All heavy atoms as TSV, in Angstrom:
chain	resi	resn	atom	element	x	y	z
A	1	MET	N	N	176.657	44.488	156.245
A	1	MET	CA	C	177.349	43.528	157.015
A	1	MET	C	C	178.743	44.176	157.331
A	1	MET	O	O	179.458	44.534	156.390
A	1	MET	CB	C	177.451	42.159	156.370
A	1	MET	CG	C	178.096	41.115	157.161
A	1	MET	SD	S	177.798	39.585	156.361
A	1	MET	CE	C	177.996	38.512	157.697
A	2	SER	N	N	179.176	44.180	158.491
A	2	SER	CA	C	180.501	44.790	158.895
A	2	SER	C	C	181.549	43.702	158.812
A	2	SER	O	O	181.433	42.647	159.369
A	2	SER	CB	C	180.342	45.362	160.316
A	2	SER	OG	O	181.527	45.760	160.710
A	3	THR	N	N	182.624	44.074	158.085
A	3	THR	CA	C	183.778	43.180	158.062
A	3	THR	C	C	184.867	43.590	159.050
A	3	THR	O	O	185.781	42.897	159.299
A	3	THR	CB	C	184.372	43.166	156.689
A	3	THR	OG1	O	184.731	44.445	156.316
A	3	THR	CG2	C	183.346	42.583	155.687
A	4	ASN	N	N	184.637	44.737	159.668
A	4	ASN	CA	C	185.654	45.225	160.633
A	4	ASN	C	C	185.218	44.662	162.044
A	4	ASN	O	O	184.138	44.873	162.577
A	4	ASN	CB	C	185.493	46.799	160.685
A	4	ASN	CG	C	186.670	47.372	161.493
A	4	ASN	OD1	O	187.411	46.611	162.223
A	4	ASN	ND2	N	186.778	48.658	161.515
A	5	PRO	N	N	186.145	43.877	162.676
A	5	PRO	CA	C	185.843	43.231	163.944
A	5	PRO	C	C	185.688	44.284	165.074
A	5	PRO	O	O	185.126	43.963	166.156
A	5	PRO	CB	C	186.955	42.262	164.216
A	5	PRO	CG	C	188.027	42.787	163.398
A	5	PRO	CD	C	187.470	43.404	162.200
A	6	GLU	N	N	186.177	45.445	164.869
A	6	GLU	CA	C	186.119	46.494	165.953
A	6	GLU	C	C	184.730	47.056	166.048
A	6	GLU	O	O	184.327	47.532	167.167
A	6	GLU	CB	C	187.160	47.585	165.641
A	6	GLU	CG	C	188.559	47.130	165.746
A	6	GLU	CD	C	189.504	48.160	165.277
A	6	GLU	OE1	O	189.118	49.314	165.043
A	6	GLU	OE2	O	190.735	47.907	165.271
A	7	GLN	N	N	183.928	47.080	164.952
A	7	GLN	CA	C	182.589	47.622	165.064
A	7	GLN	C	C	181.627	46.413	164.908
A	7	GLN	O	O	181.388	45.885	163.844
A	7	GLN	CB	C	182.363	48.551	163.819
A	7	GLN	CG	C	183.312	49.744	163.902
A	7	GLN	CD	C	183.126	50.668	162.715
A	7	GLN	OE1	O	182.519	50.206	161.738
A	7	GLN	NE2	N	183.687	51.843	162.750
A	8	PRO	N	N	180.985	46.036	165.945
A	8	PRO	CA	C	180.008	44.953	165.829
A	8	PRO	C	C	178.803	45.369	165.157
A	8	PRO	O	O	178.423	46.540	165.077
A	8	PRO	CB	C	179.686	44.723	167.344
A	8	PRO	CG	C	180.051	45.914	168.131
A	8	PRO	CD	C	181.144	46.577	167.343
A	9	GLN	N	N	178.138	44.353	164.586
A	9	GLN	CA	C	176.902	44.634	163.888
A	9	GLN	C	C	175.745	45.035	164.797
A	9	GLN	O	O	175.616	44.502	165.885
A	9	GLN	CB	C	176.510	43.338	163.114
A	9	GLN	CG	C	176.060	43.594	161.719
A	9	GLN	CD	C	175.821	42.219	161.038
A	9	GLN	OE1	O	175.867	41.188	161.618
A	9	GLN	NE2	N	175.438	42.339	159.796
A	10	ALA	N	N	174.990	46.003	164.341
A	10	ALA	CA	C	173.840	46.398	165.153
A	10	ALA	C	C	172.758	45.422	165.104
A	10	ALA	O	O	172.350	44.862	164.085
A	10	ALA	CB	C	173.288	47.700	164.600
A	11	LYS	N	N	172.233	44.973	166.337
A	11	LYS	CA	C	171.210	43.987	166.502
A	11	LYS	C	C	169.863	44.681	166.818
A	11	LYS	O	O	169.843	45.649	167.601
A	11	LYS	CB	C	171.495	42.931	167.521
A	11	LYS	CG	C	172.748	42.109	167.121
A	11	LYS	CD	C	173.015	41.112	168.121
A	11	LYS	CE	C	174.205	40.224	167.751
A	11	LYS	NZ	N	174.576	39.204	168.730
A	12	PRO	N	N	168.787	44.188	166.200
A	12	PRO	CA	C	167.465	44.900	166.571
A	12	PRO	C	C	167.134	44.646	168.098
A	12	PRO	O	O	167.446	43.630	168.621
A	12	PRO	CB	C	166.501	44.247	165.646
A	12	PRO	CG	C	167.079	42.925	165.225
A	12	PRO	CD	C	168.637	43.204	165.309
A	13	ASP	N	N	166.428	45.612	168.647
A	13	ASP	CA	C	166.036	45.540	170.066
A	13	ASP	C	C	164.873	44.547	170.175
A	13	ASP	O	O	163.829	44.827	169.521
A	13	ASP	CB	C	165.563	46.887	170.532
A	13	ASP	CG	C	165.291	46.936	172.017
A	13	ASP	OD1	O	165.639	46.079	172.721
A	13	ASP	OD2	O	164.738	47.954	172.433
A	14	PRO	N	N	164.947	43.515	170.965
A	14	PRO	CA	C	163.877	42.562	170.981
A	14	PRO	C	C	162.606	43.097	171.714
A	14	PRO	O	O	161.509	42.660	171.521
A	14	PRO	CB	C	164.414	41.381	171.836
A	14	PRO	CG	C	165.643	41.919	172.469
A	14	PRO	CD	C	166.173	43.113	171.694
A	15	ASP	N	N	162.823	44.221	172.505
A	15	ASP	CA	C	161.666	44.772	173.167
A	15	ASP	C	C	160.926	45.853	172.344
A	15	ASP	O	O	159.867	46.384	172.733
A	15	ASP	CB	C	162.109	45.424	174.481
A	15	ASP	CG	C	162.705	44.486	175.443
A	15	ASP	OD1	O	162.282	43.271	175.411
A	15	ASP	OD2	O	163.578	44.832	176.233
A	16	HIS	N	N	161.446	46.090	171.188
A	16	HIS	CA	C	160.856	47.085	170.308
A	16	HIS	C	C	159.628	46.518	169.664
A	16	HIS	O	O	159.599	45.423	169.077
A	16	HIS	CB	C	161.823	47.418	169.237
A	16	HIS	CG	C	161.288	48.556	168.324
A	16	HIS	ND1	N	160.801	48.250	167.096
A	16	HIS	CD2	C	161.282	49.902	168.391
A	16	HIS	CE1	C	160.356	49.389	166.448
A	16	HIS	NE2	N	160.634	50.400	167.266
A	17	GLU	N	N	158.496	47.256	169.769
A	17	GLU	CA	C	157.214	46.802	169.262
A	17	GLU	C	C	157.165	47.099	167.733
A	17	GLU	O	O	157.608	48.169	167.230
A	17	GLU	CB	C	156.020	47.439	169.819
A	17	GLU	CG	C	155.836	47.068	171.291
A	17	GLU	CD	C	154.601	47.589	171.922
A	17	GLU	OE1	O	153.679	47.990	171.080
A	17	GLU	OE2	O	154.574	47.719	173.109
A	18	PHE	N	N	156.585	46.154	166.943
A	18	PHE	CA	C	156.482	46.294	165.532
A	18	PHE	C	C	155.233	47.137	165.253
A	18	PHE	O	O	154.173	46.799	165.780
A	18	PHE	CB	C	156.380	44.963	164.801
A	18	PHE	CG	C	156.186	45.068	163.362
A	18	PHE	CD1	C	157.161	45.485	162.510
A	18	PHE	CD2	C	154.966	44.762	162.782
A	18	PHE	CE1	C	157.026	45.631	161.158
A	18	PHE	CE2	C	154.801	44.852	161.408
A	18	PHE	CZ	C	155.834	45.258	160.586
A	19	ASP	N	N	155.337	48.257	164.461
A	19	ASP	CA	C	154.231	49.118	164.194
A	19	ASP	C	C	153.596	48.668	162.868
A	19	ASP	O	O	154.235	48.790	161.799
A	19	ASP	CB	C	154.685	50.531	164.133
A	19	ASP	CG	C	153.520	51.497	163.912
A	19	ASP	OD1	O	152.329	51.082	164.116
A	19	ASP	OD2	O	153.766	52.636	163.571
A	20	GLU	N	N	152.396	48.087	162.904
A	20	GLU	CA	C	151.715	47.597	161.700
A	20	GLU	C	C	151.178	48.721	160.845
A	20	GLU	O	O	150.814	48.531	159.695
A	20	GLU	CB	C	150.631	46.578	161.962
A	20	GLU	CG	C	151.099	45.257	162.463
A	20	GLU	CD	C	149.957	44.306	162.664
A	20	GLU	OE1	O	148.795	44.746	162.546
A	20	GLU	OE2	O	150.238	43.196	162.907
A	21	LEU	N	N	151.081	49.911	161.404
A	21	LEU	CA	C	150.440	51.026	160.664
A	21	LEU	C	C	151.380	51.915	159.908
A	21	LEU	O	O	151.034	52.908	159.406
A	21	LEU	CB	C	149.601	51.891	161.659
A	21	LEU	CG	C	148.451	51.223	162.368
A	21	LEU	CD1	C	147.805	52.117	163.354
A	21	LEU	CD2	C	147.465	50.583	161.424
A	22	SER	N	N	152.671	51.498	159.905
A	22	SER	CA	C	153.687	52.256	159.161
A	22	SER	C	C	154.331	51.304	158.168
A	22	SER	O	O	154.077	50.119	158.189
A	22	SER	CB	C	154.773	52.799	160.096
A	22	SER	OG	O	155.430	51.787	160.652
A	23	GLY	N	N	155.126	51.790	157.302
A	23	GLY	CA	C	155.837	51.026	156.393
A	23	GLY	C	C	155.108	50.906	155.085
A	23	GLY	O	O	154.217	51.723	154.789
A	24	VAL	N	N	155.459	49.901	154.290
A	24	VAL	CA	C	154.950	49.825	152.980
A	24	VAL	C	C	153.426	49.447	152.872
A	24	VAL	O	O	152.646	50.077	152.178
A	24	VAL	CB	C	155.627	48.587	152.253
A	24	VAL	CG1	C	155.029	48.346	150.892
A	24	VAL	CG2	C	157.115	48.857	152.171
A	25	TYR	N	N	152.926	48.615	153.850
A	25	TYR	CA	C	151.486	48.282	153.868
A	25	TYR	C	C	150.726	49.035	154.874
A	25	TYR	O	O	149.592	48.615	155.170
A	25	TYR	CB	C	151.355	46.782	154.069
A	25	TYR	CG	C	152.055	45.972	153.010
A	25	TYR	CD1	C	153.200	45.279	153.289
A	25	TYR	CD2	C	151.547	45.985	151.733
A	25	TYR	CE1	C	153.859	44.480	152.295
A	25	TYR	CE2	C	152.179	45.167	150.695
A	25	TYR	CZ	C	153.311	44.483	150.994
A	25	TYR	OH	O	153.976	43.795	150.082
A	26	GLY	N	N	151.244	50.079	155.427
A	26	GLY	CA	C	150.530	50.870	156.454
A	26	GLY	C	C	149.257	51.446	156.063
A	26	GLY	O	O	148.282	51.362	156.760
A	27	PHE	N	N	149.236	51.932	154.773
A	27	PHE	CA	C	147.938	52.540	154.281
A	27	PHE	C	C	146.903	51.466	154.215
A	27	PHE	O	O	145.740	51.732	154.640
A	27	PHE	CB	C	148.196	53.098	152.935
A	27	PHE	CG	C	146.961	53.608	152.224
A	27	PHE	CD1	C	146.428	54.902	152.556
A	27	PHE	CD2	C	146.228	52.830	151.388
A	27	PHE	CE1	C	145.252	55.255	151.967
A	27	PHE	CE2	C	145.105	53.228	150.758
A	27	PHE	CZ	C	144.584	54.528	151.060
A	28	PHE	N	N	147.232	50.329	153.755
A	28	PHE	CA	C	146.171	49.240	153.712
A	28	PHE	C	C	145.743	48.723	155.017
A	28	PHE	O	O	144.592	48.409	155.205
A	28	PHE	CB	C	146.739	48.133	152.776
A	28	PHE	CG	C	146.958	48.566	151.393
A	28	PHE	CD1	C	148.277	48.721	151.007
A	28	PHE	CD2	C	145.945	48.713	150.525
A	28	PHE	CE1	C	148.552	49.196	149.700
A	28	PHE	CE2	C	146.216	49.101	149.212
A	28	PHE	CZ	C	147.482	49.332	148.818
A	29	ARG	N	N	146.649	48.682	156.021
A	29	ARG	CA	C	146.310	48.307	157.344
A	29	ARG	C	C	145.433	49.343	158.031
A	29	ARG	O	O	144.408	48.930	158.744
A	29	ARG	CB	C	147.551	48.095	158.209
A	29	ARG	CG	C	148.400	47.009	157.819
A	29	ARG	CD	C	147.868	45.755	158.470
A	29	ARG	NE	N	148.873	44.611	158.210
A	29	ARG	CZ	C	148.564	43.333	158.202
A	29	ARG	NH1	N	147.257	43.067	158.356
A	29	ARG	NH2	N	149.467	42.537	157.896
A	30	ARG	N	N	145.702	50.628	157.761
A	30	ARG	CA	C	144.935	51.677	158.368
A	30	ARG	C	C	143.499	51.747	157.828
A	30	ARG	O	O	142.523	51.958	158.523
A	30	ARG	CB	C	145.564	53.023	158.187
A	30	ARG	CG	C	146.752	53.292	159.061
A	30	ARG	CD	C	147.131	54.719	159.039
A	30	ARG	NE	N	147.546	55.162	157.697
A	30	ARG	CZ	C	148.751	55.114	157.194
A	30	ARG	NH1	N	149.705	54.589	157.818
A	30	ARG	NH2	N	148.926	55.512	155.970
A	31	HIS	N	N	143.390	51.518	156.525
A	31	HIS	CA	C	142.113	51.621	155.820
A	31	HIS	C	C	141.538	50.240	155.319
A	31	HIS	O	O	140.726	50.205	154.450
A	31	HIS	CB	C	142.219	52.586	154.685
A	31	HIS	CG	C	142.785	53.841	155.073
A	31	HIS	ND1	N	142.020	54.798	155.723
A	31	HIS	CD2	C	143.993	54.407	154.766
A	31	HIS	CE1	C	142.773	55.920	155.957
A	31	HIS	NE2	N	143.994	55.753	155.376
A	32	GLN	N	N	141.837	49.194	156.110
A	32	GLN	CA	C	141.488	47.866	155.684
A	32	GLN	C	C	139.926	47.714	155.595
A	32	GLN	O	O	139.392	47.142	154.647
A	32	GLN	CB	C	142.089	46.829	156.567
A	32	GLN	CG	C	141.904	45.397	156.166
A	32	GLN	CD	C	142.681	44.446	157.034
A	32	GLN	OE1	O	143.104	44.810	158.106
A	32	GLN	NE2	N	142.818	43.252	156.559
A	33	LYS	N	N	139.211	48.088	156.589
A	33	LYS	CA	C	137.807	47.908	156.656
A	33	LYS	C	C	137.072	48.701	155.570
A	33	LYS	O	O	136.164	48.149	154.843
A	33	LYS	CB	C	137.246	48.334	158.010
A	33	LYS	CG	C	135.771	48.030	158.181
A	33	LYS	CD	C	135.244	48.452	159.504
A	33	LYS	CE	C	135.813	47.617	160.642
A	33	LYS	NZ	N	135.172	47.920	161.979
A	34	LEU	N	N	137.488	49.894	155.356
A	34	LEU	CA	C	136.893	50.788	154.335
A	34	LEU	C	C	137.160	50.219	152.978
A	34	LEU	O	O	136.254	50.138	152.065
A	34	LEU	CB	C	137.428	52.212	154.401
A	34	LEU	CG	C	136.947	53.177	153.289
A	34	LEU	CD1	C	135.474	53.360	153.364
A	34	LEU	CD2	C	137.753	54.486	153.411
A	35	LEU	N	N	138.421	49.667	152.642
A	35	LEU	CA	C	138.732	49.150	151.389
A	35	LEU	C	C	137.906	47.856	151.154
A	35	LEU	O	O	137.435	47.631	150.003
A	35	LEU	CB	C	140.181	48.790	151.319
A	35	LEU	CG	C	141.101	50.023	151.149
A	35	LEU	CD1	C	142.563	49.606	151.383
A	35	LEU	CD2	C	140.917	50.704	149.861
A	36	LEU	N	N	137.707	46.998	152.180
A	36	LEU	CA	C	136.998	45.733	151.975
A	36	LEU	C	C	135.518	46.060	151.757
A	36	LEU	O	O	134.889	45.449	150.896
A	36	LEU	CB	C	137.182	44.898	153.174
A	36	LEU	CG	C	138.528	44.182	153.318
A	36	LEU	CD1	C	138.639	43.429	154.607
A	36	LEU	CD2	C	138.756	43.230	152.183
A	37	TYR	N	N	134.916	46.959	152.518
A	37	TYR	CA	C	133.608	47.305	152.290
A	37	TYR	C	C	133.340	47.895	150.924
A	37	TYR	O	O	132.334	47.652	150.271
A	37	TYR	CB	C	133.075	48.272	153.352
A	37	TYR	CG	C	132.785	47.646	154.705
A	37	TYR	CD1	C	133.054	48.281	155.859
A	37	TYR	CD2	C	132.132	46.368	154.730
A	37	TYR	CE1	C	132.753	47.712	157.113
A	37	TYR	CE2	C	131.888	45.783	155.951
A	37	TYR	CZ	C	132.149	46.432	157.126
A	37	TYR	OH	O	131.864	45.821	158.348
A	38	THR	N	N	134.259	48.785	150.533
A	38	THR	CA	C	134.155	49.391	149.148
A	38	THR	C	C	134.162	48.378	148.056
A	38	THR	O	O	133.392	48.365	147.099
A	38	THR	CB	C	135.259	50.464	148.969
A	38	THR	OG1	O	135.107	51.423	150.007
A	38	THR	CG2	C	135.054	51.157	147.658
A	39	ALA	N	N	135.141	47.396	148.102
A	39	ALA	CA	C	135.256	46.378	147.151
A	39	ALA	C	C	134.033	45.466	147.109
A	39	ALA	O	O	133.563	45.082	146.057
A	39	ALA	CB	C	136.484	45.528	147.402
A	40	GLY	N	N	133.557	45.146	148.307
A	40	GLY	CA	C	132.328	44.285	148.316
A	40	GLY	C	C	131.127	44.946	147.781
A	40	GLY	O	O	130.335	44.355	146.999
A	41	LEU	N	N	130.904	46.226	148.091
A	41	LEU	CA	C	129.765	46.988	147.566
A	41	LEU	C	C	129.878	47.146	146.033
A	41	LEU	O	O	128.917	46.964	145.339
A	41	LEU	CB	C	129.677	48.376	148.249
A	41	LEU	CG	C	128.501	49.209	147.826
A	41	LEU	CD1	C	127.235	48.564	148.305
A	41	LEU	CD2	C	128.648	50.591	148.464
A	42	PHE	N	N	131.072	47.426	145.544
A	42	PHE	CA	C	131.365	47.514	144.128
A	42	PHE	C	C	130.977	46.228	143.385
A	42	PHE	O	O	130.357	46.260	142.412
A	42	PHE	CB	C	132.726	47.912	143.874
A	42	PHE	CG	C	133.163	47.948	142.393
A	42	PHE	CD1	C	132.727	48.923	141.607
A	42	PHE	CD2	C	133.904	46.932	141.903
A	42	PHE	CE1	C	133.053	49.035	140.272
A	42	PHE	CE2	C	134.278	46.936	140.495
A	42	PHE	CZ	C	133.827	48.010	139.720
A	43	THR	N	N	131.395	45.084	143.979
A	43	THR	CA	C	131.201	43.834	143.379
A	43	THR	C	C	129.678	43.507	143.339
A	43	THR	O	O	129.139	43.000	142.357
A	43	THR	CB	C	131.941	42.701	144.214
A	43	THR	OG1	O	133.307	43.040	144.218
A	43	THR	CG2	C	131.688	41.339	143.551
A	44	LEU	N	N	128.988	43.724	144.496
A	44	LEU	CA	C	127.550	43.464	144.517
A	44	LEU	C	C	126.829	44.344	143.585
A	44	LEU	O	O	125.932	43.872	142.843
A	44	LEU	CB	C	127.053	43.706	145.992
A	44	LEU	CG	C	127.425	42.635	146.960
A	44	LEU	CD1	C	126.901	43.063	148.370
A	44	LEU	CD2	C	126.782	41.337	146.624
A	45	LEU	N	N	127.145	45.645	143.552
A	45	LEU	CA	C	126.471	46.540	142.595
A	45	LEU	C	C	126.734	46.189	141.166
A	45	LEU	O	O	125.784	46.144	140.293
A	45	LEU	CB	C	126.981	47.955	142.908
A	45	LEU	CG	C	126.245	49.087	142.141
A	45	LEU	CD1	C	124.822	49.122	142.603
A	45	LEU	CD2	C	126.929	50.398	142.439
A	46	THR	N	N	127.955	45.800	140.884
A	46	THR	CA	C	128.284	45.488	139.483
A	46	THR	C	C	127.553	44.246	139.012
A	46	THR	O	O	126.980	44.237	137.947
A	46	THR	CB	C	129.855	45.193	139.356
A	46	THR	OG1	O	130.517	46.420	139.719
A	46	THR	CG2	C	130.211	44.809	137.932
A	47	PHE	N	N	127.511	43.180	139.818
A	47	PHE	CA	C	126.857	41.919	139.366
A	47	PHE	C	C	125.405	42.043	139.457
A	47	PHE	O	O	124.649	41.221	138.810
A	47	PHE	CB	C	127.436	40.759	140.161
A	47	PHE	CG	C	128.794	40.352	139.784
A	47	PHE	CD1	C	129.913	40.487	140.571
A	47	PHE	CD2	C	129.088	39.896	138.422
A	47	PHE	CE1	C	131.137	40.164	140.218
A	47	PHE	CE2	C	130.305	39.561	138.007
A	47	PHE	CZ	C	131.355	39.714	138.928
A	48	SER	N	N	124.841	42.956	140.232
A	48	SER	CA	C	123.408	42.965	140.332
A	48	SER	C	C	122.763	43.802	139.160
A	48	SER	O	O	121.599	43.550	138.840
A	48	SER	CB	C	122.913	43.614	141.703
A	48	SER	OG	O	123.357	45.023	141.692
A	49	ILE	N	N	123.511	44.707	138.579
A	49	ILE	CA	C	122.979	45.533	137.542
A	49	ILE	C	C	123.475	45.133	136.134
A	49	ILE	O	O	122.973	45.709	135.102
A	49	ILE	CB	C	123.194	47.060	137.719
A	49	ILE	CG1	C	124.605	47.376	137.708
A	49	ILE	CG2	C	122.478	47.477	139.049
A	49	ILE	CD1	C	124.965	48.874	137.690
A	50	THR	N	N	124.309	44.195	136.015
A	50	THR	CA	C	124.930	43.840	134.763
A	50	THR	C	C	123.929	43.302	133.805
A	50	THR	O	O	123.851	43.715	132.646
A	50	THR	CB	C	126.059	42.797	134.929
A	50	THR	OG1	O	127.074	43.421	135.832
A	50	THR	CG2	C	126.665	42.445	133.635
A	51	ALA	N	N	123.048	42.333	134.259
A	51	ALA	CA	C	122.132	41.797	133.313
A	51	ALA	C	C	121.074	42.783	132.828
A	51	ALA	O	O	120.681	42.768	131.595
A	51	ALA	CB	C	121.322	40.643	134.075
A	52	SER	N	N	120.528	43.666	133.699
A	52	SER	CA	C	119.608	44.601	133.268
A	52	SER	C	C	120.194	45.614	132.292
A	52	SER	O	O	119.584	46.055	131.324
A	52	SER	CB	C	118.953	45.281	134.450
A	52	SER	OG	O	119.939	45.906	135.230
A	53	LEU	N	N	121.433	46.041	132.523
A	53	LEU	CA	C	122.160	46.974	131.615
A	53	LEU	C	C	122.359	46.336	130.265
A	53	LEU	O	O	122.227	46.982	129.281
A	53	LEU	CB	C	123.440	47.495	132.243
A	53	LEU	CG	C	123.322	48.620	133.183
A	53	LEU	CD1	C	124.776	48.874	133.747
A	53	LEU	CD2	C	122.754	49.775	132.591
A	54	ARG	N	N	122.759	45.004	130.301
A	54	ARG	CA	C	123.047	44.432	129.046
A	54	ARG	C	C	121.672	44.242	128.198
A	54	ARG	O	O	121.721	44.396	126.996
A	54	ARG	CB	C	123.607	42.978	129.262
A	54	ARG	CG	C	124.179	42.351	128.026
A	54	ARG	CD	C	125.045	41.225	128.308
A	54	ARG	NE	N	124.145	40.065	128.606
A	54	ARG	CZ	C	124.608	38.898	129.032
A	54	ARG	NH1	N	125.868	38.717	129.292
A	54	ARG	NH2	N	123.802	37.863	129.278
A	55	GLY	N	N	120.541	44.062	128.910
A	55	GLY	CA	C	119.244	43.995	128.292
A	55	GLY	C	C	118.928	45.272	127.636
A	55	GLY	O	O	118.383	45.360	126.507
A	56	VAL	N	N	119.136	46.395	128.326
A	56	VAL	CA	C	118.832	47.680	127.778
A	56	VAL	C	C	119.657	48.017	126.514
A	56	VAL	O	O	119.198	48.527	125.512
A	56	VAL	CB	C	118.955	48.723	128.864
A	56	VAL	CG1	C	118.960	50.162	128.311
A	56	VAL	CG2	C	117.936	48.612	129.928
A	57	VAL	N	N	120.927	47.850	126.699
A	57	VAL	CA	C	121.909	48.127	125.603
A	57	VAL	C	C	121.612	47.217	124.322
A	57	VAL	O	O	121.600	47.668	123.231
A	57	VAL	CB	C	123.362	47.961	126.084
A	57	VAL	CG1	C	124.315	48.118	124.871
A	57	VAL	CG2	C	123.670	49.042	127.072
A	58	SER	N	N	121.262	45.882	124.602
A	58	SER	CA	C	120.959	45.055	123.483
A	58	SER	C	C	119.712	45.453	122.749
A	58	SER	O	O	119.513	45.275	121.590
A	58	SER	CB	C	120.979	43.555	123.824
A	58	SER	OG	O	119.937	43.362	124.724
A	59	SER	N	N	118.794	45.954	123.571
A	59	SER	CA	C	117.495	46.420	122.933
A	59	SER	C	C	117.648	47.647	122.020
A	59	SER	O	O	116.941	47.894	121.168
A	59	SER	CB	C	116.428	46.698	124.006
A	59	SER	OG	O	116.784	47.927	124.663
A	60	TRP	N	N	118.755	48.371	122.281
A	60	TRP	CA	C	119.011	49.494	121.410
A	60	TRP	C	C	119.459	49.140	120.074
A	60	TRP	O	O	119.260	49.784	119.062
A	60	TRP	CB	C	120.038	50.479	122.113
A	60	TRP	CG	C	119.579	51.169	123.296
A	60	TRP	CD1	C	118.320	51.390	123.676
A	60	TRP	CD2	C	120.469	51.738	124.224
A	60	TRP	NE1	N	118.334	52.062	124.929
A	60	TRP	CE2	C	119.613	52.400	125.273
A	60	TRP	CE3	C	121.873	51.904	124.422
A	60	TRP	CZ2	C	120.178	53.041	126.449
A	60	TRP	CZ3	C	122.383	52.545	125.483
A	60	TRP	CH2	C	121.514	53.066	126.481
A	61	PHE	N	N	120.266	48.047	120.031
A	61	PHE	CA	C	120.938	47.669	118.834
A	61	PHE	C	C	120.347	46.509	118.090
A	61	PHE	O	O	120.770	46.123	116.921
A	61	PHE	CB	C	122.404	47.354	119.079
A	61	PHE	CG	C	123.193	48.604	119.626
A	61	PHE	CD1	C	123.553	48.707	120.914
A	61	PHE	CD2	C	123.533	49.592	118.746
A	61	PHE	CE1	C	124.203	49.824	121.436
A	61	PHE	CE2	C	124.235	50.755	119.197
A	61	PHE	CZ	C	124.581	50.821	120.549
A	62	GLN	N	N	119.373	45.785	118.719
A	62	GLN	CA	C	118.737	44.640	118.026
A	62	GLN	C	C	117.377	45.106	117.425
A	62	GLN	O	O	116.677	45.883	118.109
A	62	GLN	CB	C	118.534	43.467	118.963
A	62	GLN	CG	C	119.842	42.770	119.325
A	62	GLN	CD	C	119.507	41.627	120.288
A	62	GLN	OE1	O	118.426	41.503	120.756
A	62	GLN	NE2	N	120.587	40.749	120.507
A	63	GLU	N	N	117.096	44.642	116.306
A	63	GLU	CA	C	115.888	44.946	115.716
A	63	GLU	C	C	114.733	44.089	116.291
A	63	GLU	O	O	114.945	42.940	116.586
A	63	GLU	CB	C	115.885	44.885	114.184
A	63	GLU	CG	C	116.154	43.518	113.680
A	63	GLU	CD	C	116.365	43.439	112.172
A	63	GLU	OE1	O	117.113	44.280	111.640
A	63	GLU	OE2	O	115.726	42.549	111.594
A	64	GLU	N	N	113.562	44.606	116.328
A	64	GLU	CA	C	112.412	43.899	116.803
A	64	GLU	C	C	112.011	42.886	115.737
A	64	GLU	O	O	111.836	43.206	114.587
A	64	GLU	CB	C	111.294	44.804	117.147
A	64	GLU	CG	C	111.589	45.775	118.197
A	64	GLU	CD	C	110.956	45.379	119.518
A	64	GLU	OE1	O	110.054	44.592	119.562
A	64	GLU	OE2	O	111.443	45.911	120.578
A	65	ARG	N	N	111.703	41.660	116.215
A	65	ARG	CA	C	111.285	40.587	115.218
A	65	ARG	C	C	109.919	40.015	115.717
A	65	ARG	O	O	109.696	40.083	116.916
A	65	ARG	CB	C	112.296	39.441	115.095
A	65	ARG	CG	C	113.651	39.883	114.605
A	65	ARG	CD	C	114.543	38.735	114.375
A	65	ARG	NE	N	114.810	38.074	115.672
A	65	ARG	CZ	C	115.652	37.075	115.872
A	65	ARG	NH1	N	116.209	36.535	114.914
A	65	ARG	NH2	N	115.817	36.591	117.117
A	66	ASP	N	N	109.154	39.540	114.767
A	66	ASP	CA	C	107.953	38.865	115.165
A	66	ASP	C	C	108.314	37.538	115.789
A	66	ASP	O	O	109.090	36.773	115.183
A	66	ASP	CB	C	107.020	38.697	113.985
A	66	ASP	CG	C	106.434	39.965	113.431
A	66	ASP	OD1	O	106.356	40.887	114.221
A	66	ASP	OD2	O	106.184	40.032	112.282
A	67	ARG	N	N	107.726	37.202	116.913
A	67	ARG	CA	C	108.011	35.965	117.574
A	67	ARG	C	C	107.025	34.963	117.106
A	67	ARG	O	O	105.857	35.236	116.842
A	67	ARG	CB	C	107.860	36.117	119.066
A	67	ARG	CG	C	108.838	37.142	119.632
A	67	ARG	CD	C	110.167	36.560	119.851
A	67	ARG	NE	N	111.038	37.642	120.342
A	67	ARG	CZ	C	112.356	37.409	120.574
A	67	ARG	NH1	N	112.921	36.339	120.191
A	67	ARG	NH2	N	113.087	38.354	121.103
A	68	GLY	N	N	107.445	33.694	117.026
A	68	GLY	CA	C	106.518	32.662	116.648
A	68	GLY	C	C	105.577	32.308	117.777
A	68	GLY	O	O	105.910	32.491	118.951
A	69	SER	N	N	104.374	31.907	117.429
A	69	SER	CA	C	103.439	31.573	118.394
A	69	SER	C	C	102.587	30.280	118.082
A	69	SER	O	O	102.622	29.934	116.852
A	69	SER	CB	C	102.420	32.661	118.661
A	69	SER	OG	O	101.715	32.928	117.468
A	70	ILE	N	N	102.139	29.630	118.990
A	70	ILE	CA	C	101.333	28.397	118.779
A	70	ILE	C	C	99.916	28.627	119.269
A	70	ILE	O	O	99.700	29.085	120.417
A	70	ILE	CB	C	101.993	27.235	119.524
A	70	ILE	CG1	C	103.409	26.963	118.995
A	70	ILE	CG2	C	101.137	25.991	119.407
A	70	ILE	CD1	C	104.057	25.893	119.777
A	71	VAL	N	N	98.984	28.285	118.459
A	71	VAL	CA	C	97.544	28.361	118.821
A	71	VAL	C	C	97.039	26.956	119.088
A	71	VAL	O	O	97.126	26.074	118.170
A	71	VAL	CB	C	96.789	29.097	117.836
A	71	VAL	CG1	C	95.252	29.168	118.230
A	71	VAL	CG2	C	97.305	30.530	117.605
A	72	VAL	N	N	96.564	26.670	120.289
A	72	VAL	CA	C	95.997	25.372	120.499
A	72	VAL	C	C	94.516	25.381	120.588
A	72	VAL	O	O	93.915	26.147	121.324
A	72	VAL	CB	C	96.578	24.855	121.951
A	72	VAL	CG1	C	96.047	23.498	122.262
A	72	VAL	CG2	C	98.135	24.876	121.927
A	73	GLY	N	N	93.864	24.447	119.805
A	73	GLY	CA	C	92.434	24.304	119.816
A	73	GLY	C	C	91.695	25.446	119.245
A	73	GLY	O	O	90.561	25.832	119.489
A	74	GLY	N	N	92.258	26.088	118.203
A	74	GLY	CA	C	91.500	27.101	117.563
A	74	GLY	C	C	92.109	27.661	116.424
A	74	GLY	O	O	92.085	28.482	115.679
C-alpha cells in the first residue's frame, strides 16, 4: 500500500483474463481428469480385493480346526 500521494496504487486491469492453468493450483487444474480417474480406480481396486486378501493372509496365520456338524435322521 502506497502512503505517498504522488504515486497512485496500481489497480488490476479489469479486461485481463484469469488463467486457471497457472498459479498454485494450476497443476491440479491441468491434470484434474487424470487425477480423478486414478483416485477412483485406486479406490475401486482397493475395496474390491481387500476381503479376498484378508482371507488369504488370515488362512496363513490361523490353524485349521475341526468344524462342528449336525447329522439329521441318521
